[in-house]
C-alpha positions in Angstrom: -9.4 11.7 31.6 -8.2 9.5 28.6 -5.9 6.5 29.4 -2.7 6.0 28.1 -1.0 2.5 26.8 2.1 1.9 28.8 2.5 -1.8 27.4 5.1 -3.3 27.2 6.5 -1.0 30.3 9.6 0.3 30.3 12.8 -1.3 31.8 15.8 0.6 32.4 18.7 -1.3 30.2 15.8 -2.3 27.8 17.8 -2.3 24.2 16.0 0.1 21.4 15.3 -0.9 17.8 14.3 0.7 14.5 10.7 0.3 13.2 9.6 0.2 9.6 5.4 0.0 9.8 4.7 -1.5 6.1 0.8 -0.1 5.3 -1.4 -1.0 1.9 -5.5 -1.3 2.6 -6.3 -4.5 3.4 -8.4 -7.6 2.5 -11.3 -9.6 3.8 -10.1 -12.6 6.2 -12.3 -15.0 3.3 -14.3 -14.3 0.5 -17.2 -15.1 2.3 -20.6 -12.6 2.6 -20.1 -12.0 6.1 -16.3 -11.1 6.2 -16.3 -9.1 3.3 -19.1 -7.1 4.7 -17.1 -6.7 7.8 -14.5 -5.9 5.3 -16.8 -3.3 4.0 -17.9 -1.3 6.2 -14.7 -0.5 8.3 -13.6 0.7 4.7 -16.2 2.3 3.4 -16.8 4.3 6.9 -13.6 6.1 6.7 -14.2 10.1 6.3 -11.3 10.1 4.4 -12.7 7.5 1.7 -15.9 8.9 1.7 -16.6 12.7 2.5 -20.0 13.0 2.9 -22.0 14.0 6.0 -21.9 11.0 8.2 -25.3 10.6 9.2 -26.5 10.5 5.5 -23.6 8.4 4.5 -25.1 5.8 7.3 -28.1 5.6 5.8 -26.7 4.9 2.4 -24.2 2.9 4.0 -25.7 0.6 6.1 -29.6 1.0 4.7 -28.1 -0.1 0.8 -24.7 -0.7 0.2 -23.8 -3.3 3.3 -27.0 -5.4 2.0 -25.9 -6.0 -1.6 -22.7 -5.2 -2.2 -21.0 -8.2 -0.3 -22.7 -10.8 -1.9 -21.2 -9.9 -5.3 -18.1 -8.8 -4.2 -17.3 -11.8 -2.1 -18.0 -14.2 -5.3 -15.4 -11.8 -7.3 -12.9 -12.9 -3.9 -13.2 -16.4 -4.8 -12.4 -16.1 -8.0 -8.8 -15.1 -7.1 -8.7 -17.0 -3.2 -5.4 -18.9 -3.2 -5.2 -22.3 -0.9 -2.6 -19.9 1.5 -5.7 -17.1 1.2 -6.1 -13.1 0.4 -3.2 -12.3 -3.1 -2.9 -9.1 -1.7 -2.1 -10.6 2.3 0.6 -12.7 0.5 2.3 -10.6 -1.5 2.6 -7.8 1.3 3.8 -10.3 3.1 6.3 -11.5 0.9 7.6 -7.8 0.9 7.5 -7.7 4.3 10.2 -10.3 4.8 12.2 -8.9 1.8 12.3 -5.5 3.3 13.5 -6.8 6.1 16.2 -9.0 4.6 17.8 -6.0 3.4 17.5 -3.8 6.1 19.3 -6.5 8.2 22.3 -6.5 5.9 22.1 -3.1 4.9 21.7 -1.6 9.2 24.4 -2.1 11.7 21.9 -1.2 14.2 19.1 -3.6 15.3 15.9 -3.3 13.0 11.9 -5.0 13.0 9.5 -4.4 9.7 5.9 -5.2 11.0 2.8 -5.2 8.4 -0.1 -3.5 8.7 -3.4 -2.6 6.7 -5.8 -0.5 7.3 -9.0 -2.2 7.2 -8.8 -5.9 8.1 -5.7 -8.1 9.7 -3.4 -7.4 10.2 -4.4 -4.1 11.7 -2.4 -1.2 12.4 -2.9 -1.9 15.9 -1.6 -4.8 16.1 1.8 -3.9 13.5 2.5 -1.0 16.0 2.0 -2.9 18.9 4.0 -5.7 17.5 6.7 -3.2 17.2 6.4 -1.6 21.1 6.7 -5.2 22.1 10.0 -5.6 19.9 11.5 -2.2 21.2 11.3 0.5 18.2 11.6 3.9 19.7 11.4 4.9 16.3 9.6 4.5 13.3 9.4 5.2 9.7 6.3 4.8 8.2 5.8 3.0 4.6 2.4 2.9 3.4 2.4 1.1 -0.3 1.0 3.9 -2.1 3.4 5.6 -4.8 1.0 8.0 -5.5 -0.2 10.4 -2.7 -4.1 10.7 -2.2 -5.6 12.0 0.8 -7.9 8.5 0.3 -4.8 6.4 0.8 -2.2 7.6 2.0 -3.5 10.1 4.4 -5.7 7.7 5.9 -3.0 5.9 6.7 -1.6 8.9 8.7 -4.3 9.5 10.7 -4.5 5.7 11.6 -1.1 5.5 13.0 -1.1 8.8 13.8 -4.4 8.2 16.1 -3.0 4.8 17.3 0.4 6.4 18.8 -1.4 9.0 20.3 -2.9 6.5 22.9 0.4 6.0 23.7 1.8 7.0 27.1 5.4 6.9 25.1 5.2 8.3 21.2 7.9 6.8 19.3 10.4 8.7 17.3 8.2 9.5 14.1 8.7 9.8 10.1 6.4 9.0 7.4 7.1 8.8 3.9 4.5 10.4 1.8 4.9 9.2 -1.9 7.5 7.9 -4.3 5.5 8.5 -7.7 8.6 9.9 -9.3 11.3 8.0 -7.6 13.7 6.4 -10.1 14.0 3.3 -8.3 10.1 3.0 -9.0 9.9 3.9 -12.4 12.6 1.6 -13.2 11.1 -1.4 -11.9 8.0 -0.6 -13.6 9.7 -0.5 -17.0 11.6 -3.3 -15.7 8.8 -5.6 -14.9 7.2 -4.1 -18.7 10.2 -5.2 -20.9 10.7 -8.3 -19.1 6.7 -8.7 -20.0 7.0 -8.0 -23.5 9.9 -9.9 -24.1 8.4 -13.5 -22.8 5.1 -12.9 -24.1 5.3 -9.7 -26.8 4.5 -6.5 -27.2 1.3 -5.4 -27.8 -0.6 -3.1 -29.6 -0.8 -0.2 -27.2 -0.1 0.0 -23.7 -2.9 1.1 -20.6 -2.0 2.5 -17.3 -4.9 1.6 -15.2 -4.8 3.5 -12.0 -7.6 3.3 -9.0 -10.1 6.6 -9.5 -11.0 8.4 -7.0 -13.6 11.4 -7.1 -13.3 13.8 -9.6 -14.3 16.2 -6.3 -10.8 15.2 -4.5 -8.9 16.8 -7.5 -10.7 20.3 -7.5 -10.4 20.1 -3.9 -6.4 20.1 -4.0 -5.7 16.0 -3.9 -2.7 15.5 -5.6 -3.5 12.2 -7.1 -4.6 12.7 -10.4 -1.2 14.8 -11.4 1.0 12.1 -9.5 -0.7 9.5 -11.6 0.3 11.3 -15.0 3.4 12.0 -14.0 4.4 8.0 -13.4 2.9 7.0 -16.4 4.6 9.8 -18.3 8.4 9.0 -16.9 7.7 5.0 -17.6 6.5 6.1 -21.2 9.4 8.0 -21.7 11.9 4.7 -20.4 10.0 2.6 -22.6 10.5 5.0 -25.6 6.7 5.2 -26.4 5.4 7.0 -28.6 2.1 8.9 -27.5 0.1 7.1 -29.9 0.9 3.8 -28.3 -0.1 4.4 -24.6 -2.7 5.7 -22.2 -4.2 6.8 -19.0 -7.4 5.8 -17.2 -8.9 5.4 -14.1 -10.7 2.9 -12.5 -12.9 0.8 -9.9 -15.3 4.2 -9.8 -19.2 3.3 -7.8 -21.3 5.6 -7.4 -23.1 8.6 -9.4 -20.8 10.9 -8.8 -18.2 11.7 -11.3 -14.6 9.8 -10.7 -11.4 10.9 -12.4 -11.2 10.2 -16.5 -11.0 8.5 -18.6 -13.0 5.5 -17.1 -11.0 2.7 -17.7 -13.7 0.0 -18.5 -15.3 2.8 -20.9 -11.9 3.4 -22.7 -11.5 -0.4 -23.0 -14.8 -0.8 -24.7 -13.8 1.8 -27.0 -10.5 0.2 -27.6 -12.0 -3.0 -28.2 -14.4 -1.4 -30.8 -11.8 -0.2 -32.4 -10.7 -3.4 -33.5 -7.3 -3.0 -31.3 -5.5 -6.6 -31.6 -3.9 -6.6 -28.3 -3.5 -4.4 -25.5 -1.6 -4.4 -22.7 -2.3 -3.2 -18.9 -0.5 -2.3 -16.1 -1.6 -1.0 -12.8 1.1 1.4 -11.5 -0.9 2.7 -8.6 -1.5 -0.6 -7.3 2.0 -1.9 -5.6 0.5 -5.5 -4.9 -1.6 -7.4 -6.6 -5.4 -7.7 -5.3 -8.9 -7.9 -6.5 -8.7 -4.7 -8.6 -6.2 -6.4 -10.4 -6.4 -9.9 -11.0 -10.1 -10.3 -11.1 -11.4 -6.4 -12.1 -8.3 -5.8 -14.6 -7.3 -9.5 -16.0 -11.3 -11.1 -15.9 -13.8 -8.4 -15.7 -12.1 -6.2 -18.4 -10.4 -9.0 -20.2 -13.6 -10.0 -21.4 -15.5 -6.8 -22.0 -12.4 -5.7 -24.8 -13.0 -9.2 -26.3 -17.3 -8.8 -26.3 -16.4 -5.3 -27.5 -14.4 -6.7 -30.3 -11.1 -6.1 -29.7 -8.4 -8.9 -29.5 -6.9 -10.0 -26.1 -6.1 -7.9 -23.0 -3.0 -8.9 -21.7 -2.6 -7.9 -17.7 1.1 -7.5 -16.6 1.4 -8.1 -12.9 1.8 -5.4 -10.3 5.7 -5.1 -9.0 4.5 -7.3 -6.0 8.2 -8.7 -4.3 10.4 -8.3 -7.0 14.0 -7.8 -6.3 14.2 -4.7 -8.1 10.9 -3.4 -6.1 12.1 -4.5 -2.7 15.7 -2.9 -3.7 14.3 0.3 -4.1 11.7 0.5 -0.9 14.4 -1.1 1.3 16.7 2.1 -0.1 13.8 4.6 0.4 13.1 3.1 3.8 17.0 3.7 4.3 17.6 7.7 3.1 14.6 8.4 5.5 16.0 6.5 8.4 19.5 8.3 8.1 20.6 10.1 11.3 19.2 7.8 13.6 21.1 5.0 15.8 20.7 2.2 14.2 21.5 3.3 10.8 25.2 4.8 12.0 28.7 3.2 10.9 30.0 3.8 14.4 27.1 1.0 16.0 28.7 -1.2 18.0 26.7 -3.8 19.6 28.7 -4.7 22.5 29.4 -0.8 23.7 26.0 -0.2 23.2 24.8 -3.7 25.5 27.6 -2.1 28.1 25.6 1.5 28.0 22.4 -0.3 28.6 23.9 -2.1 31.5 25.4 1.5 33.0 21.7 3.0 32.7 20.2 0.1 34.4 22.9 0.3 37.4 22.6 4.1 37.7 18.3 3.6 37.7 18.8 1.0 40.2 21.5 3.2 42.7 18.4 5.6 42.4 15.9 3.4 43.1 14.5 2.0 40.7 12.4 -1.6 40.7 14.1 -4.1 39.0 
């Protein structure tokens, strides 16, 4: 018989609140081989990420990948690790605080924002536990993935609903599926690129590099490829770029299977061979800078571009905790929370507190425990 979690125990008269669960991919706890191995073991065992039969994949993962890849990845993480730890975690914490401050200013009722990672720490379970402890009976889930993919957004949904399924009291729940073509997101991206150009000059071509996924996912119905294409097109239109001044590509492929094309590294080699003087690269699929942007693009691919005959590769940072990005994400959460008590302008803390006290007294009169 299943056991359901009941902590914290409900007490009549307890204050309810709205909770926001912000989720990103995750990061190792440290740039060490052992920490990276633990992280990769969790990440790569996700059936949404790798869809091979489990027995076969277990042999590949444990017999080969986890023996050799962690040490190489640890070296890459060490290149970007800061004094305050993982860049991804730091940026996501900044985003969490920014979203909370804006929601507190915009909402009449109480709201709490927790950060969870699909893999590594802080975990989704711990973030949900934090919201429960703070009385969240209504939760908005915000995966920080603009473009939907089953490998990312779908995996977050699985993890969150699995965690909620162990709860005795399941909260009301709303799920933000994507925002790849929302005007606020497109405007923030375009503004970040313009600001970079104003400060550093404009390159000869702009590359939109998205994280790759196996091509098989597209053939099976995943909309990610289409979402990426639309994001790039809308930003290019906002920037008034002619077709020959921008290109889209997909990075970070692993293994021998075909992934979404064109590949970022091959495209960069081709542009370098054409003696392109300068190449600007932006990564709109990443809401926060991480290994794939700071090390793979800004270091590895910048070197590859020069070695191939090109001039300079200029990496344009992710949106991170930019004000316009946080403003947009906060408004996105508010839109999904409409109709819940905490968003109502009729909310009055004094009236709500009196109602909670009356509820508690009625429960006590009926024999409830203190």
